[in-house]
N, C-alpha and C positions, 0 to 999 in steps of 0.2 A: 447355509450351508446342506447337500443332501446328504441323508444319511440312509434310506429307505427307499427303495423301488418296487414296486409291486408289478407283475404281470396281471394283466385282469382277465376275468371269467369274459368272453364274448357274450354280449347280450343282443344282438339285433339278430332278426329273422329276414329272409332264409338265414340258417347258423352258417358259420363261417368256422372250419378247424385249424386252420393256421393261427401261428403264434410268433409276436416279433423277436423272441428267443429263447431256442432250443433249449433242453437241458444242460449238454456240454457247453455252450455260451453262456448261458446264468450264471453255471459254475466257473468258467474261465474270467469273467466279471467278476466274482466276490473274489476271486485270487489277486486280479489284477488293480482291484480297489478295498483293498480290505477294510477300508472306514467305511464302506457302504453295503449295508445289507440288502440281499435280493431276495423277495418272497414271492410265492407264485399262490393264487388265488384258485380255490377247489375248483375243476371243472369236468363233467362227464363226455363233453363234446370234441374238446380239442384233440388234435393228431398225436401229441406225445401226454401218456397219460399222466396222473397224478405219481405214479409209484417211480415213473423214469426221472421225474423230478428231484425225487428224494433220494433215490441212489444217486442221483450227482451233488447231493447235499445241500438241495433247495428246500426250504421249509415251506410245506402245503397250508395254508389258511383259509378261512370262511372269509374274513372281513379284511379290508385294506385302507380302511380310514385313517391308519398311523401310518401310511405311506408317502414320501415327499413327491415322487413321479411316479405316475402310472402310466404302464405303456400296453395297449391294445393293438387291434389289425382295424378292424371295422367302426364304424360309426357307434359312439356310447350312448344307448336309450336315456331320455332326457330326466327319467325318474332316477337314473343310474349315476348320475354326475354327482362328485363328491366336491362341494363347494372349497375355492380355494388351494386345490391340488393343480399341479403341474401334468398336463395330459399328453400323452404322445397317440394318435390313431389318423386314420385317412379319412378327413371330415368331412370331404367332398362340397365344401363351401367357398372355395377360390374362385369356381366361374360362376357364381351367384345362383346355383343350384336353387330352385325354388323350394323343393323336397327338403331340405335340410336347412331352411331359414330360422324355425323354432330352434333346432339343434344351436345354430350361433346365437341367437337371443340367450338362449337360457345358460351358454358357457360365458355370454358377460355380464347377465345378472349375478350366476354363482363366482365372477369373478376368477374363472378357474383361467389359468395359462395353458394356449393351446398351441401344441407343436404339430404340426402336419407335417407327415412323411413326404408326403409329396412336395413340401416348398424345401427341404432339406437340400440345398444345394453348397458346392465349393466355389471358389473366388472366381471360377470361370462360367459359374452359371449352371455347371451339370449337376442332376439327382445324385445323390450316394447312396441313396436307398431305393430299391422297387421290384415289384415283383414283376416286371415286365418280360425279363426273358421268358419265366413260366407261362405265361400269357401267350406268348409267342410259341413256344412249344406246344403246348396244350392244343392252341388253334389251332396250328397247322395239321397237328394228329387228327383233329377231327374233322377237319377239310377232307383230309384223306378217306379217314371213317364215312362219311357223308356222301362221298363220292362212289365208297364200294356199295352201300345202301342203295343210293339211287340207280347204280346200273347193276345191281347183283353181281359183284366181282369177286367179293370177298368178305369175311366177318372177323370184324377185329373185337376184341374186351373195347369197353369205354376206357375211356382214359381214367375215370375215378375207380374202377375196378381194379386197376394195376396198384399194385403195392408201393410201388416207386417209379422212377424215371428208367432203370434197367429193364424191368418188366414191361413198361412201356414201348421201348425200341425192341425187346423181342417179340412184341406184337407184330412190329413194322415189318419182320422178316415172312410174314404172310404173303404181304403186299404184293403184288404184278400188275404193276398200272401200265395202260395201254401208250400210245402215243398219244399222251395229251400236252396242252400248253398249260402253265401255269404262269399268272403275273402276280407278281408281289409288291407291296407299296411299302416303301419305309425304309428306314437305315440306322435306326436305334436299336435299343436292346429287344424290344418286343421282334422286330424283323429278324433279327440275329438270331431269338430262338427258334421261329420259323423255319429259318434257313438250316436249322442244325437236322429238322425232321427232315428237310428236301436231301440234305446230305445223308442223312441214314439210308435214306429211299434210293440213294444214287442216281437223284434225277439231276440230269445235266443242268448246270447254270448257263445260260447264253447271254450275251449284249440284247438292249432291246432292239437294237437294229436286225440282229439275226433273229430275233423272236418273230418278227413280221414276216419272216419269208416263210416258204410254203415248203421246201423239201427235207422238214424235219421227220425223221421216221422213228424218233425215241421219244420217252417222257421228257421234256424241258422245263425250266421256268425263268425267269426273267426277274430282276429286281430293279423296280423303277425308283428313281429320286425324283422330287418334286419340278428339276428341271427336266424330265422325261416326259412329262405330262400336263405342262402349263408353259404358255405362250405367252408373250406381252401384247396386249391388245392392241398397242399402236405398230409393232411388227420389230420392234427392237429390240433386242438384246436382252435373256434372260439373266437376271442378277440375282444370287441369290438371297443378300441381304436385304432386298429392296423388297423380293418376295415376300420375305418373313416380315417386313414393318408396313409395305402397303400391297399388301396380296389380292386387294380390289383394281388393282393396274391390272391383272393377267387375265387370262381366258385359258378354259379347260381343254385339254387336247386329249383325253384318254382313250376317246373312241376306238379311236385306231386299233389298242390294243385287244380293246372288248370283242372287235371283228376275228380275233385270232385267237384267243384265250379259251379253253373250257372253263378254268375255276381261276376266281378272285381271291387270293388270301390280302385282307388290309391290314396294313398294320403301321400306318402312317397316321401323325397327328394331322387334325385338319380342322382350321381355323374357321369359325363360319363366315370369316369375309371371303375366303377366298373361294374361289371356283368348286362347284361340284364334280365328283369323277362322270358324271353321267347323269342325264336324267329320266323319268319314266318314259318319255315319247322316244327317248334312244333304246329302252329296253323291248321296246313292240317292236322294233327293225329286223326284218328278216334276217340281218348279217349281223345282228347283235348275238353272240355266239358264246357267251358265259352262261353254263347252266347252274353251278355249283358256287355260292359266296360264302366266305368265311369273313363275317367283318369282325375282328379282333378288337377292333376301335370300338364298335356298338354304339357310334354316333344315331341316336336315334331320331330319323328324318333328315341326317344331316348329308354327309356326301354320296351317300349309296341310298337311294330311294326304296330301295325294298328292305331297308333295315326300320321295319315300322315298330317293332317292339323289341325288348331284349328275351332271349330264349332262355332255358334254364336248365341244369345240368340233367337234371332228370328228362327233360324235353328238349332236346338241344336245336332240334332242325322244324322250321316251319317253310313252307312253300308261299312264294309270292307270284302273283298272276297281276303280272303289269296292265294288262287291258282292263281289268276290273279295280284294280290299285287295290286287292284284296289280300290278305292273309288265308291259307289254306291249310287241310293238314298235312304232314309231311308227304314226298313222294306220292300226291294225289294226280298230277296230272303231268304229263311230259312236255307240256307247253310250259309248264312253272318253272320258277328258278327258286334252287335249292338253299335255303339262308340257313347259315351256322351264328348266331350271334348271342353266345352265352355270355354275360358281362362281368361273372367271376370267375373265369379260366382258370386261374394258380389253383383255385378251391380243388381242383381236380387231382393235385399231385401235392398235398398241402405238407409233407413231410419235407419232401426235396423243395419245396418252394421256400420252406420258414427256414431251412439252414441255409440256403443262400442270403435270404435277408438278414438273419441273426448275423451272419459272420459281418454283413457291412454296416450295421450298429454298434457291434463290437470294435469293428475296425476305425470306424469314420464318426459315430456318433457320441458314443460313450466319453471319448476322449474330450472333444469340447462341451459336452454336459458335465463332466464330472473333474474337468481340470480348468483349464482357460480356453475360452473361446476365441482364439486368436485371429483364427479365420472367418470369424462372423458366422458359421455354420447355424448355430441356436437361435442367432438375434434373426438372421433374416428367416428364419421358418417360424417364428412366435408371430402368430395372428392375432390375438388377446392376452391382455397381463392386465391385471387390477381392474378389469371391469370394461376396459375400453379396448378398441383396436389397437393396434401398434402403427405408426407411420407408414408403413409400408404397404399394409393392408388398410387404409382409411379407405379406400374405394368402394369397401363393402358396406359404409355405414350405410348407403340409399337402400340398398339389399334387405339390412338388416331392420330398418325402416319402413320397407315394404313399398318403397316408392317407385322401384323399377320394374314395376309388375303390371 
């Protein structure tokens, strides 16, 4: 039985100021589940200060070893893991990320029950908690900021300099875009967040077919779904379910948009088996028009060849020279392409992002964790338990053993 939940101090570098439960949500959880105590580990870095938790009736503690469940955001450093506990955080292990192999090994060795936020899904397979909306909001804002910097059109505060989303939206009132064309990929939370920024700017949305026409004299954007830029290699019809299960049967058809777009905002999940959006040789063509790329997905050397490395909140943009396949200083050459590939975008609006995230935990996760897991939300998301991988994640054993590298 769970008697005590601890909100842990983030230990990963670079620092992350987000929290899984804001003070108001922690207080609501205590009221809803009176038999469960919720405490907060003291921290000098989180976006909600210790005093804000105290004012909400949440005890601030130095140690959390007496908690049954520990909730954070980013990966917990190996030397800070407490054996035998249940942990919630983004582990970044389910895609067999080599840089977190030792983390998963330590979790197994310490017999920790790991529940990854990314794997918390409902019965339809849809994620119930995510920071995606804020990745889209900040990513699109950064794309517009990058365009303004590249062409000396306007000066905006950086997103992380804004206190909250409302101040960020106030900044957007300074923007006057020329008649540019923006292509946006994806249809999930990230894309919806990016489209909120487009709507704030009153950028007109047009169909993919209309986007390819030349008589548009106002700033426009189009939203592309997978069927818009992938075609069956044998000439057959696009079938969505087939594409997701067998993407290798398809060929990319994105280049026609690259010949018409000034900016790309990439929000779509990419399967490594699927076609890339374009290749380096395409970027060297004289009719490749895109000059600003906001790669919110930040798949390094994935579907977008110019995403050579992640950028940071402090240095959000680098230039890519396709002729030399090299990374250059930002805005250093007109022939280069400016790339924004910050890999922790929600951290730029940590209070708003944490508020949305905590609400989802309160509504969808805690009921399953603290009552009965009727929908199997917790069971499906449990990666390790009692020192072994659960059946659903047994495919990670080769990764743990180092046999997949």
